[in-house]
Backbone as CSV, one residue per row, in Angstrom:
resi,resn,N_x,N_y,N_z,CA_x,CA_y,CA_z,C_x,C_y,C_z
1,SER,-23.766,8.579,-7.829,-24.443,8.660,-6.557,-23.755,9.697,-5.677
2,GLU,-24.466,10.187,-4.715,-23.965,11.249,-3.843,-22.806,10.777,-2.968
3,THR,-22.720,9.487,-2.695,-21.650,8.995,-1.832,-20.427,8.527,-2.612
4,MET,-20.473,8.609,-3.926,-19.351,8.169,-4.748,-18.375,9.320,-4.973
5,ILE,-17.113,9.011,-4.919,-16.078,10.003,-5.182,-15.680,9.905,-6.645
6,ASN,-15.550,11.024,-7.290,-15.161,11.079,-8.689,-13.631,10.996,-8.766
7,PRO,-13.079,9.854,-9.216,-11.619,9.707,-9.239,-10.922,10.720,-10.146
8,SER,-11.556,11.089,-11.248,-10.938,12.062,-12.153,-10.805,13.421,-11.483
9,GLN,-11.842,13.821,-10.761,-11.794,15.101,-10.055,-10.778,15.044,-8.917
10,LEU,-10.737,13.925,-8.218,-9.766,13.761,-7.134,-8.343,13.856,-7.678
11,ALA,-8.083,13.181,-8.782,-6.750,13.225,-9.392,-6.391,14.646,-9.803
12,LYS,-7.357,15.359,-10.346,-7.111,16.747,-10.748,-6.795,17.605,-9.520
13,THR,-7.574,17.431,-8.469,-7.363,18.191,-7.236,-5.971,17.942,-6.661
14,LEU,-5.527,16.691,-6.710,-4.233,16.314,-6.135,-3.082,16.415,-7.130
15,ASP,-3.386,16.808,-8.362,-2.391,16.907,-9.430,-1.728,15.556,-9.701
16,PHE,-2.555,14.499,-9.751,-2.096,13.152,-10.080,-2.450,12.852,-11.527
17,LYS,-1.723,11.946,-12.133,-2.049,11.475,-13.474,-3.085,10.362,-13.366
18,THR,-3.886,10.204,-14.403,-4.843,9.101,-14.458,-4.606,8.315,-15.737
19,GLY,-5.118,7.102,-15.769,-4.992,6.301,-16.972,-5.646,4.953,-16.804
20,VAL,-5.744,4.251,-17.906,-6.310,2.908,-17.917,-5.210,1.918,-17.556
21,VAL,-5.549,0.958,-16.691,-4.608,-0.064,-16.259,-4.911,-1.369,-16.976
22,SER,-3.883,-1.966,-17.523,-3.977,-3.298,-18.111,-3.302,-4.259,-17.141
23,THR,-3.389,-5.531,-17.413,-2.760,-6.498,-16.523,-2.052,-7.572,-17.322
24,GLY,-1.261,-8.336,-16.641,-0.556,-9.453,-17.241,-0.033,-10.346,-16.140
25,ASN,0.494,-11.485,-16.510,0.988,-12.408,-15.489,2.508,-12.463,-15.460
26,SER,3.135,-11.414,-15.976,4.585,-11.378,-16.033,5.068,-9.950,-15.843
27,LEU,6.199,-9.795,-15.187,6.804,-8.480,-15.045,7.380,-8.006,-16.380
28,ASP,7.723,-8.953,-17.242,8.320,-8.621,-18.538,7.285,-8.117,-19.532
29,LYS,7.765,-7.377,-20.512,6.933,-6.911,-21.618,6.830,-8.038,-22.645
30,THR,5.604,-8.352,-23.034,5.391,-9.390,-24.040,4.548,-8.825,-25.178
31,ASP,4.503,-9.534,-26.289,3.652,-9.114,-27.402,2.186,-9.089,-26.980
32,GLU,1.785,-10.050,-26.142,0.398,-10.091,-25.650,0.095,-8.860,-24.793
33,CYS,1.050,-8.442,-23.974,0.864,-7.232,-23.159,0.677,-6.014,-24.056
34,ASP,1.530,-5.898,-25.070,1.407,-4.779,-26.012,0.030,-4.768,-26.659
35,LYS,-0.424,-5.941,-27.074,-1.727,-6.061,-27.732,-2.850,-5.620,-26.791
36,ARG,-2.843,-6.112,-25.569,-3.886,-5.749,-24.596,-3.854,-4.263,-24.264
37,MET,-2.658,-3.724,-24.122,-2.548,-2.301,-23.795,-3.097,-1.446,-24.931
38,LEU,-2.770,-1.798,-26.161,-3.283,-1.044,-27.310,-4.796,-1.177,-27.431
39,GLU,-5.315,-2.384,-27.255,-6.759,-2.623,-27.363,-7.551,-1.834,-26.326
40,ASN,-6.958,-1.612,-25.167,-7.668,-0.959,-24.064,-7.186,0.458,-23.785
41,ASP,-6.330,0.976,-24.657,-5.766,2.317,-24.481,-5.160,2.466,-23.082
42,ALA,-4.457,1.421,-22.651,-3.884,1.396,-21.307,-2.593,2.199,-21.235
43,SER,-2.412,2.855,-20.107,-1.201,3.633,-19.855,-0.143,2.808,-19.143
44,VAL,-0.582,1.879,-18.299,0.338,1.069,-17.510,-0.141,-0.371,-17.442
45,LYS,0.809,-1.252,-17.170,0.502,-2.664,-16.930,0.741,-2.921,-15.449
46,ASP,-0.175,-3.620,-14.846,-0.130,-3.842,-13.417,-0.567,-5.271,-13.136
47,MET,-0.002,-5.879,-12.116,-0.358,-7.266,-11.828,-1.328,-7.404,-10.657
48,GLU,-1.665,-6.309,-9.983,-2.562,-6.406,-8.837,-3.836,-5.584,-9.019
49,ALA,-3.690,-4.298,-9.229,-4.849,-3.402,-9.232,-5.838,-3.705,-10.349
50,ALA,-5.356,-4.118,-11.496,-6.272,-4.385,-12.610,-7.248,-5.505,-12.256
51,ALA,-6.762,-6.546,-11.603,-7.635,-7.660,-11.214,-8.656,-7.222,-10.172
52,ILE,-8.231,-6.408,-9.233,-9.152,-5.916,-8.205,-10.192,-4.992,-8.836
53,ALA,-9.756,-4.113,-9.729,-10.683,-3.209,-10.419,-11.703,-3.997,-11.236
54,TRP,-11.251,-5.037,-11.914,-12.147,-5.875,-12.717,-13.195,-6.539,-11.823
55,SER,-12.758,-7.072,-10.686,-13.691,-7.707,-9.747,-14.709,-6.700,-9.226
56,CYS,-14.249,-5.516,-8.887,-15.156,-4.473,-8.403,-16.162,-4.087,-9.479
57,ALA,-15.703,-3.990,-10.719,-16.608,-3.647,-11.819,-17.678,-4.721,-11.990
58,LEU,-17.293,-5.983,-11.898,-18.269,-7.075,-12.009,-19.334,-6.984,-10.923
59,LEU,-18.919,-6.584,-9.735,-19.835,-6.495,-8.598,-20.465,-5.110,-8.451
60,LYS,-20.156,-4.230,-9.421,-20.671,-2.859,-9.404,-20.322,-2.139,-8.099
61,LYS,-19.078,-2.323,-7.685,-18.554,-1.675,-6.484,-17.511,-0.643,-6.899
62,PRO,-17.434,0.458,-6.182,-16.438,1.477,-6.541,-15.017,0.978,-6.285
63,PHE,-14.104,1.498,-7.060,-12.695,1.150,-6.901,-11.863,2.395,-7.161
64,LEU,-10.927,2.650,-6.299,-9.978,3.736,-6.488,-8.599,3.156,-6.235
65,GLY,-7.770,3.150,-7.254,-6.416,2.632,-7.119,-5.412,3.766,-7.130
66,VAL,-4.441,3.673,-6.270,-3.339,4.635,-6.257,-2.078,3.818,-6.488
67,LYS,-1.435,4.054,-7.611,-0.270,3.259,-8.000,0.894,4.170,-8.358
68,VAL,2.077,3.618,-8.274,3.268,4.289,-8.779,3.924,3.359,-9.790
69,VAL,4.624,3.921,-10.735,5.260,3.139,-11.792,6.707,2.858,-11.402
70,THR,7.089,1.585,-11.488,8.463,1.209,-11.152,9.313,0.926,-12.384
71,ASP,8.679,0.603,-13.499,9.459,0.341,-14.706,8.660,0.770,-15.927
72,ILE,9.371,1.248,-16.913,8.764,1.752,-18.137,8.665,0.592,-19.128
73,VAL,7.456,0.331,-19.604,7.210,-0.832,-20.456,8.086,-0.833,-21.703
74,ASP,8.276,0.324,-22.304,9.028,0.347,-23.558,10.464,0.836,-23.378
75,GLY,10.981,0.776,-22.165,12.350,1.225,-21.912,13.389,0.217,-22.382
76,ASP,14.630,0.654,-22.441,15.727,-0.196,-22.902,16.387,-0.994,-21.782
77,ILE,16.106,-0.636,-20.535,16.719,-1.312,-19.390,15.940,-2.595,-19.103
78,PRO,16.628,-3.714,-18.831,15.907,-4.948,-18.485,14.921,-4.696,-17.337
79,THR,13.736,-5.264,-17.454,12.637,-4.998,-16.529,13.032,-5.143,-15.070
80,GLN,13.657,-6.257,-14.712,13.993,-6.488,-13.307,15.008,-5.467,-12.799
81,ASP,15.932,-5.036,-13.649,16.919,-4.032,-13.247,16.258,-2.676,-13.023
82,GLU,15.372,-2.306,-13.937,14.682,-1.025,-13.807,13.767,-1.029,-12.583
83,PHE,13.082,-2.148,-12.357,12.210,-2.271,-11.189,13.003,-2.034,-9.904
84,MET,14.114,-2.718,-9.754,14.911,-2.587,-8.531,15.500,-1.183,-8.392
85,ALA,15.910,-0.588,-9.499,16.487,0.754,-9.455,15.452,1.796,-9.033
86,ASN,14.195,1.582,-9.390,13.146,2.570,-9.130,12.291,2.263,-7.905
87,LEU,12.472,1.114,-7.295,11.590,0.692,-6.208,11.592,1.669,-5.033
88,ALA,12.742,2.101,-4.584,12.805,3.011,-3.431,12.129,4.344,-3.749
89,THR,12.365,4.870,-4.940,11.739,6.132,-5.340,10.228,5.979,-5.436
90,ALA,9.787,4.864,-6.006,8.351,4.613,-6.132,7.700,4.477,-4.760
91,ALA,8.349,3.767,-3.856,7.808,3.589,-2.503,7.705,4.933,-1.782
92,LYS,8.708,5.769,-1.934,8.689,7.100,-1.303,7.558,7.945,-1.884
93,SER,7.388,7.879,-3.188,6.321,8.631,-3.844,4.950,8.190,-3.339
94,LEU,4.758,6.891,-3.216,3.487,6.363,-2.718,3.270,6.747,-1.256
95,GLN,4.337,6.705,-0.480,4.259,7.081,0.933,3.846,8.549,1.082
96,GLU,4.277,9.391,0.172,3.897,10.802,0.207,2.483,11.026,-0.332
97,ALA,2.069,10.218,-1.295,0.770,10.411,-1.941,-0.400,9.922,-1.090
98,LEU,-0.243,8.795,-0.431,-1.379,8.202,0.288,-1.991,9.109,1.351
99,PRO,-1.209,9.776,2.190,-1.849,10.685,3.154,-2.635,11.806,2.469
100,ARG,-2.150,12.281,1.338,-2.872,13.317,0.595,-4.204,12.785,0.085
101,VAL,-4.195,11.550,-0.416,-5.433,10.938,-0.903,-6.415,10.775,0.248
102,LEU,-5.941,10.222,1.347,-6.824,10.004,2.496,-7.384,11.314,3.035
103,ASP,-6.542,12.333,3.142,-7.022,13.640,3.601,-8.103,14.188,2.671
104,ALA,-7.966,13.895,1.392,-8.906,14.429,0.405,-10.242,13.695,0.393
105,ILE,-10.281,12.430,0.830,-11.523,11.665,0.675,-12.231,11.286,1.971
106,VAL,-11.515,11.150,3.060,-12.137,10.665,4.296,-13.248,11.617,4.738
107,GLY,-14.429,11.042,4.895,-15.574,11.802,5.382,-16.222,12.710,4.355
108,LYS,-15.821,12.598,3.103,-16.366,13.477,2.072,-17.196,12.692,1.068
109,THR,-18.095,13.385,0.422,-18.897,12.800,-0.644,-18.488,13.434,-1.966
110,TYR,-19.063,12.922,-3.016,-18.794,13.441,-4.359,-19.011,14.949,-4.419
111,SER,-20.087,15.416,-3.837,-20.393,16.850,-3.916,-19.398,17.697,-3.122
112,ASP,-18.741,17.099,-2.121,-17.720,17.828,-1.366,-16.472,18.084,-2.204
113,LEU,-16.230,17.212,-3.142,-15.019,17.324,-3.945,-15.302,18.159,-5.164
């Protein structure tokens, strides 16, 4: 539709990465998480955005998520340690990214982008 923003084009314009988000109910990596990520070709596991995206898809509503990664699923560092070590950097990255996203989309339509 003319009022929908193309997330892939927006990501390209802003030089952001895109990917499929999987979800789970644990910060830790589990065999079930690995299975779901492989089945869905997911790049990241998330505990919030995936549920919101799923709800939006059910209701046929647009969804645009902007996320930062705090821990690497297949890393050697314990999840909670890696999360805490990367939290400040991730927060700073998100703080820098959000104004760019808003500047790029506010008041614009798909054809503007």
